[in-house]
C-alpha positions in Angstrom: -27.4 22.0 27.5 -28.7 18.7 26.0 -28.7 20.3 22.5 -25.0 21.2 22.9 -24.2 17.7 24.1 -26.0 16.4 21.0 -24.1 18.7 18.7 -20.7 17.7 20.2 -21.8 14.0 20.1 -22.4 14.4 16.3 -19.1 16.1 16.0 -17.2 13.3 17.7 -19.1 10.7 15.7 -18.0 12.5 12.5 -14.4 12.7 13.6 -14.5 9.0 14.5 -15.9 8.0 11.2 -13.4 10.2 9.3 -10.6 8.6 11.3 -12.0 5.2 10.5 -11.5 5.8 6.8 -8.1 7.1 7.5 -7.2 4.1 9.7 -7.0 1.9 6.6 -9.0 -0.9 8.1 -7.7 -0.2 11.6 -4.2 -0.9 10.5 -2.8 2.6 11.3 -2.4 3.1 15.0 -3.0 6.9 15.2 -6.2 7.0 13.3 -7.4 3.9 15.0 -6.9 5.4 18.4 -8.8 8.5 17.3 -11.7 6.2 16.2 -11.9 4.6 19.6 -11.7 7.8 21.6 -14.1 9.7 19.4 -16.8 6.9 19.4 -16.5 6.6 23.2 -17.0 10.3 23.6 -19.8 10.4 21.1 -21.8 7.6 22.7 -21.2 8.9 26.2 -22.6 12.3 25.2 -25.4 10.7 23.3 -26.3 8.7 26.5 -26.5 12.0 28.4 -28.8 13.4 25.7 -31.1 10.4 26.1 -31.9 11.5 29.6 -33.9 14.4 28.1 -34.6 13.7 24.4 -36.5 10.6 23.4 -34.2 7.9 21.9 -35.9 7.9 18.5 -35.7 11.6 18.0 -32.1 11.9 19.4 -30.8 9.0 17.3 -32.5 10.3 14.1 -30.8 13.7 14.5 -27.5 12.1 15.6 -27.4 9.6 12.7 -28.9 11.9 10.1 -26.6 14.8 10.6 -23.7 12.4 10.9 -24.6 10.9 7.5 -24.7 14.3 5.9 -21.5 15.5 7.4 -19.6 12.3 6.5 -20.9 12.5 3.0 -19.5 16.0 2.7 -16.2 15.1 4.3 -16.0 12.1 1.9 -16.5 14.4 -1.0 -14.1 17.1 0.2 -11.3 15.1 1.8 -11.4 11.7 0.1 -12.6 12.8 -3.4 -15.7 10.6 -3.2 -18.3 11.8 -5.7 -22.0 12.3 -4.9 -24.4 11.8 -7.7 -27.9 13.5 -8.0 -29.8 10.6 -6.2 -27.3 10.9 -3.3 -27.7 14.6 -3.1 -31.5 14.3 -3.1 -31.3 11.7 -0.4 -29.1 13.9 1.8 -31.5 16.7 1.2 -34.3 14.5 2.4 -32.4 13.6 5.5 -31.9 17.3 6.3 -35.5 18.0 5.6 -36.5 15.2 8.0 -34.4 16.7 10.8 -35.9 20.1 10.2 -39.4 18.7 10.3 -38.6 16.9 13.6 -37.2 20.0 15.2 -39.9 22.4 14.0 -43.0 20.3 14.3 -42.5 17.4 16.6 -44.0 17.7 20.1 -41.7 15.1 21.4 -38.7 17.4 21.2 -38.3 19.8 24.0 -36.9 23.2 23.0 
């Protein structure tokens, strides 16, 4: 169940960060309320995950996947371009998450 919580926490973090961009510096009430609600839910779920998964591993996965998802959302929704170094960096983040999940003994499967 902790992996599901982590996935949903990442989803809410991604929603919150997307709404943060849409809030125009927290000047638009609707997106600003989504930011607050999504971050509260994300951190609450992450806190539940930390009961089972070590903080360094959970945070690396949460932050890493969040970065990759937000980069993709920025590209698709906001027209933000990703150059080759950015794409390589995102690929390395994904590779790091895969290595943690496949080879780390600190992650309980």
